[in-house]
N, C-alpha and C positions, 0 to 999 in steps of 0.2 A: 624642166618638165620631164616626167617619165610616164608615158602613155603608150599602150600597145593596143592595137585593134587587129584581130585576126578573124578569118573565115576559113573553116575546114572541117574535115571528119575526123572522128575518133578512131585511133588505130586499135584500140582495145576497150573493153568495158571499164568504167572507172573503178579505181581501187579506193574504197571508203574505210577510214580507220577513225578511232577516237583517240585523243591525247589522254594523258593521265588526268587531266581535269574535266574530261568528258566532252571536249569540244570536237566536233566532227570535221575531218579533213579528207578531201578526195583528191586524187591524182590520176592523171591520164595524159596521153600524147595526142596532139592535134596535128594531123598531116594538112599542111597549107600549100596548095599548088602555086608554083612560081608562074609568073605572068608569061614568060617566054619558054619555047621548047629548046631543048639541046641541039647540038650539031647533027644529031641522028634524027631529029624530028620527034623525039620523046619528050613528054611533060616531065618535068622534075618536081619534087616536093621538099619542103623543109618539114622535120618533125619536131614539134615544139613541145616541151614539157609544161603542163598546166597544173596549177595548184589551186583549189578552191576550199574556203573555210566555212565553217558554221552551217546554217540552214540551206545555203546554196549546195554544200557538199552533200548533204542528205538528199535534196531534190536532184542533183547531178546523179547520184547512185540509183535513185528510183526511176528516172526517166531516160538517162542517156545509155546508150550502149555503142558497141563497135559499129562504125559506119554512120552514125548520126551526124548530121551536118549542123554546126553550130556557130554562132559568133561569139567571140571573147573579147571583153574590154578589161584592161587591167594594167598592171605595172610589171616592168622587167626587174627581175631580183637575181643577183649573183650572191651565192653563199658557199662556204666551204665546210668540209668536215675531214676528220682524221679516218681514214680507212683502215680495215683490220691489218693491213700490211705495214701500217705506220705512215703511209704517204698521205699528205693533203690532197684532197680533191676538191674541184670547183664545179658548181652546178649552176647553170643559167636556165631560169624557168620563168614563166608568166604567172603571176599572182592575180586571179580573175576577181574583178570587182563586179562584173556583170556578165551573164551568159544569156544568149538569145538562142531559142530553139528554131532552127531553120527548116529541118526536116527530120523524119525519123531515120533509122537505119536503112541502108539499101535492101537488106535482107532481114526482115523481121521474123524469127524463127517461132515466135509464139503464135504467129498468124494474126495477131491484134495489131492495133495502132497505138504505140506508146504516146504518140502525139495527141491523141484524142482526150487523154485524161489529164495532159499537162495544163497547168494554168496558162491563160492566154490574155493577150492585151488587145487593144482596139486595132493595132496595126498588124494583127495576125502573126505577131511574134511574142514568145514568152520571155519576159524580162525578169531576172532574179537579181536579188541583192540591193534594191533600191528601198531606201527608207520611205515611209508613208509621207514624210514632210519634204521628200526631195522633189524638185520640180525641174523638168528638162526645158533648156532654152529652146524657143521657137526657131531660131535661126541665127546665123552669124551676126546679122544686124544689131542684135541685143548686146553684143560684146562692146565694151566701152573703149576700145582702142583699135 
């Protein structure tokens, strides 16, 4: 099983590009606070690269900005590439299946509220990436093991 669930804030605006086939891909970094403080009493965070594809990438580019708090559910991916210096580099990232808007950025420089125009679900969080035929389980009691 390869499942990652994170809650954090964007460290920068999403970078949205299109592949040669026209499919949108967005990348950004999510700052996820650690549960405990360090020996100096300071909070520490992990900075996790996130990749989002397709319609979700377009929506992320439109509604997310630096400081936005989101929830991400997806899978961990490790890939490699050959850098310009000839060295093989490895990248560990989360490929998002689902993104939930939890709050807008801490400082909304436009004065508006990007959250207000984002699609919303009944539980007051926007969920992207679910097919219309997809049904969430009610609770763990529905699992047959």
